[in-house]
C-alpha positions as CSV (number, residue, x, y, z in Angstrom):
1,M,0.0,0.0,0.0
2,I,2.9,2.4,0.8
3,I,4.3,2.3,-2.8
4,P,1.0,3.2,-4.7
5,A,0.1,5.7,-2.0
6,G,3.5,7.4,-2.3
7,I,3.2,7.5,-6.1
8,M,-0.3,9.1,-5.8
9,T,1.0,11.6,-3.2
10,V,3.8,12.8,-5.5
11,S,1.4,13.0,-8.4
12,L,-1.1,15.0,-6.4
13,V,1.6,17.5,-5.5
14,N,2.6,17.8,-9.1
15,W,-1.0,18.2,-10.4
16,V,-1.7,20.9,-7.9
17,I,1.5,22.8,-8.8
18,T,0.7,22.6,-12.5
19,G,-2.9,23.7,-11.9
20,D,-4.5,20.4,-13.0
21,I,-6.4,20.2,-9.7
22,D,-7.3,23.0,-7.3
23,P,-5.8,23.2,-3.8
24,I,-9.1,22.1,-2.1
25,T,-9.3,18.9,-4.3
26,Y,-5.6,18.2,-3.5
27,I,-6.2,18.5,0.3
28,L,-9.3,16.3,0.2
29,C,-7.7,13.6,-2.0
30,Q,-4.5,13.7,0.0
31,G,-6.5,13.2,3.1
32,V,-8.1,10.1,1.6
33,V,-4.7,8.7,0.7
34,I,-3.4,9.3,4.3
35,A,-6.5,7.8,5.8
36,L,-6.0,4.7,3.6
37,I,-2.4,4.3,4.8
38,I,-3.4,4.6,8.4
39,V,-6.3,2.2,8.2
40,S,-4.1,-0.3,6.3
41,F,-1.8,-0.5,9.3
42,Y,-4.5,-0.6,11.9
43,P,-7.6,-2.2,10.3
44,P,-10.4,-2.5,13.0
45,F,-11.6,-5.8,11.6
46,P,-10.2,-8.4,9.1
47,A,-12.8,-7.7,6.4
48,L,-11.5,-4.1,6.1
49,S,-8.1,-5.4,5.0
50,F,-9.7,-6.9,1.9
51,M,-11.4,-3.6,1.1
52,I,-8.1,-1.8,1.5
53,L,-6.5,-4.3,-1.0
54,L,-9.3,-3.6,-3.5
55,S,-8.9,0.2,-3.1
56,S,-5.1,-0.2,-3.6
57,L,-5.6,-2.2,-6.7
58,G,-8.1,0.4,-7.9
59,L,-5.5,3.1,-7.3
60,I,-2.9,1.1,-9.3
61,V,-5.3,0.5,-12.2
62,A,-6.6,4.1,-12.3
63,Y,-3.2,5.8,-12.0
64,P,-2.1,5.3,-15.7
65,F,-5.4,6.7,-16.9
66,L,-5.2,9.7,-14.5
67,R,-1.6,10.4,-15.7
68,A,-2.6,10.2,-19.4
69,M,-5.7,12.5,-18.9
70,M,-3.7,15.1,-16.9
71,T,-1.0,15.1,-19.6
72,T,-3.6,15.6,-22.3
73,R,-4.9,18.5,-20.4
74,E,-1.4,20.1,-20.1
75,L,-0.9,19.7,-23.9
76,K,-4.3,21.3,-24.6
77,S,-3.5,24.2,-22.3
78,L,-0.2,24.8,-24.1
79,E,-2.0,24.7,-27.5
80,L,-4.5,27.2,-26.3
81,D,-1.7,29.5,-25.0
82,Q,-0.2,29.3,-28.5
83,L,-3.5,30.2,-30.1
84,E,-3.8,33.2,-27.8
85,N,-0.2,34.3,-28.6
86,A,-0.9,33.9,-32.4
87,Y,-4.1,36.1,-32.1
88,R,-2.1,38.7,-30.2
89,M,0.5,38.8,-32.9
90,L,-2.2,39.1,-35.6
91,G,-3.8,41.9,-33.7
92,Q,-0.5,43.8,-33.8
93,Q,0.1,43.0,-37.5
94,P,-3.3,42.1,-39.2
95,R,-1.6,41.1,-42.5
96,N,1.0,38.9,-40.9
97,P,0.8,35.4,-42.6
98,I,3.0,33.8,-40.0
99,A,0.5,34.8,-37.3
100,K,-2.3,33.3,-39.4
101,F,-0.5,30.1,-39.9
102,R,0.2,29.8,-36.2
103,I,-3.5,30.3,-35.6
104,A,-4.1,27.5,-38.1
105,K,-1.7,25.1,-36.4
106,A,-3.1,25.7,-33.0
107,V,-6.7,25.4,-34.3
108,W,-5.7,22.0,-35.9
109,D,-4.2,20.8,-32.7
110,L,-7.3,21.9,-30.8
111,G,-9.6,19.8,-33.0
112,A,-10.9,22.1,-35.7
113,P,-9.0,20.7,-38.8
114,G,-11.3,22.1,-41.5
115,H,-11.0,25.7,-40.2
116,A,-7.2,25.2,-39.8
117,L,-6.9,24.1,-43.5
118,K,-8.8,27.1,-44.8
119,I,-6.8,29.6,-42.6
120,A,-3.5,28.0,-43.8
121,E,-4.6,28.2,-47.4
122,D,-5.1,31.9,-47.0
123,A,-1.7,32.4,-45.3
124,L,0.6,30.2,-47.3
125,P,0.6,32.2,-50.6
126,S,2.4,34.9,-48.7
127,M,5.0,32.5,-47.3
128,P,7.5,31.4,-49.9
129,S,8.0,27.6,-49.9
130,G,11.7,27.9,-50.1
131,V,11.8,29.9,-46.8
132,F,8.9,28.4,-44.9
133,I,9.7,24.8,-45.6
134,D,8.2,23.3,-42.4
135,E,4.9,25.2,-42.8
136,H,4.4,24.0,-46.3
137,R,5.3,20.4,-45.3
138,T,2.8,20.6,-42.4
139,F,0.1,21.8,-44.7
140,R,0.7,19.0,-47.2
141,N,0.5,16.5,-44.4
142,W,-2.8,18.0,-43.3
143,T,-4.3,17.7,-46.8
144,L,-3.5,14.0,-46.8
145,T,-5.3,13.5,-43.5
146,Q,-8.7,11.8,-43.5
147,L,-11.0,14.4,-42.0
148,P,-14.5,13.8,-40.5
149,K,-17.5,14.8,-42.6
150,D,-18.3,17.8,-40.4
151,A,-14.8,19.2,-40.3
152,F,-15.8,22.1,-42.5
153,R,-19.0,23.0,-40.8
154,D,-19.6,26.6,-39.8
155,L,-18.9,27.6,-36.2
156,S,-21.1,30.0,-34.2
157,C,-19.5,32.9,-32.4
158,L,-20.1,32.7,-28.7
159,D,-20.3,36.5,-28.4
160,C,-22.9,37.4,-31.1
161,G,-24.2,34.0,-32.4
162,E,-23.0,34.7,-36.0
163,R,-22.1,31.5,-38.0
164,N,-18.6,31.7,-39.4
165,P,-17.4,29.5,-42.3
166,P,-13.9,27.9,-42.3
167,G,-11.2,30.3,-43.1
168,R,-12.3,33.1,-40.8
169,T,-10.1,34.1,-37.9
170,H,-12.5,36.8,-36.6
171,C,-16.3,36.8,-36.5
172,F,-18.2,38.2,-39.4
173,G,-20.7,39.8,-37.0
174,C,-18.8,41.3,-34.2
175,G,-15.1,41.0,-35.2
176,E,-14.1,38.9,-32.1
177,P,-11.6,36.0,-32.3
178,F,-14.4,33.5,-32.3
179,L,-12.1,30.4,-32.6
180,L,-10.3,31.4,-29.4
181,S,-13.6,31.6,-27.5
182,R,-15.0,28.4,-29.0
183,L,-11.9,26.3,-28.6
184,G,-10.9,27.8,-25.3
185,R,-14.2,27.3,-23.7
186,K,-13.4,24.0,-21.9
187,L,-10.3,22.1,-21.0
188,T,-11.8,18.6,-21.3
189,G,-8.7,16.8,-20.4
190,K,-8.6,18.4,-17.1
191,G,-12.2,17.6,-16.4
192,N,-11.8,13.9,-17.3
193,G,-8.8,13.3,-15.2
194,K,-10.2,15.3,-12.3
195,K,-13.4,13.4,-12.5
196,L,-11.7,10.0,-12.5
197,L,-9.6,11.1,-9.5
198,A,-12.8,12.2,-7.7
199,V,-14.6,9.0,-8.4
200,W,-11.6,6.9,-6.9
201,A,-11.3,9.2,-3.9
202,S,-15.1,9.1,-3.2
203,I,-15.4,5.3,-3.5
204,T,-12.3,4.8,-1.3
205,A,-13.7,7.2,1.3
206,A,-17.0,5.4,1.4
207,V,-15.6,1.8,1.3
208,I,-13.0,2.4,3.9
209,G,-14.5,5.1,6.1
210,V,-18.1,4.0,6.5
211,P,-17.3,0.4,7.8
212,F,-14.7,1.9,10.1
213,T,-17.5,3.9,11.9
214,T,-19.2,0.6,13.0
215,V,-16.5,0.1,15.7
216,L,-16.8,3.6,17.1
217,P,-19.3,4.9,19.7
218,P,-22.6,5.8,18.0
219,A,-22.3,9.5,18.4
220,L,-18.7,9.5,17.1
221,G,-19.6,7.1,14.3
222,I,-22.5,9.3,13.1
223,S,-20.2,12.4,13.2
224,L,-17.6,10.5,11.2
225,V,-20.2,9.4,8.6
226,I,-21.4,13.0,8.2
227,G,-17.8,14.1,7.8
228,I,-17.1,11.4,5.1
229,L,-20.2,12.3,3.2
230,T,-19.3,16.0,3.3
231,V,-15.8,15.2,1.9
232,I,-17.3,13.0,-0.9
233,V,-19.8,15.7,-1.8
234,C,-17.1,18.4,-1.9
235,I,-14.8,16.2,-4.0
236,L,-17.5,15.4,-6.5
237,L,-18.8,19.0,-6.7
238,L,-15.3,20.4,-7.4
239,A,-14.6,17.7,-10.0
240,F,-17.9,17.8,-12.0
241,R,-18.5,21.5,-12.1
242,V,-18.2,23.1,-15.5
243,E,-14.9,25.0,-15.8
244,I,-14.8,27.9,-18.3
245,R,-11.6,29.4,-19.5
246,D,-11.9,33.1,-20.2
247,P,-10.1,33.9,-23.5
248,A,-9.7,37.5,-22.5
249,A,-7.8,36.6,-19.3
């Protein structure tokens, strides 16, 4: 139990430092890990040892998925930062094809390939192939990619509701960078990893904590059950709330 708990402790510290989980979620989940270690050394009855084993196995199985989801979130966050920087460059130099291509690349990475292709098509004629070799190679690779049928669908602006066809970097209706607001709305990788972590912590708190209360005096046991339920509710609320990223931030 010590080894998986130690791995999870280090990971929780890393995730709270990088912003993948908030401090309150870190404190609650770390408390569950510590409680799991303590109970594993002093189980009040033999059956609880089996529950601790199951929880430990669940932690071992869930950890690779948690790590993958948090890594995905970090990559998406970096891509969104690149999109914000490219829009900032385009705002300073509206005719800059390099800024447009950087927008296209970030949009491609963030899951809107049809819009990325059209934006790149508009930028590349002003970028000589002998100089911008990587950009032209990237575009050729994009054109060989099998895209979903709806890749070239119009996207609505979140500010005014205007529908914008692929190739636009700013909204027809209000002039806002609609791709930034659309693609920056949610960081789904963060949500998925955080939700999986919350589910594991909640199940562990319930499976380990509630049976433990049966060996305590009634008043203390009831108080502990209320405390456990409060922790579970807090963890789940923090994990499953919708998180919006403000593009103007």
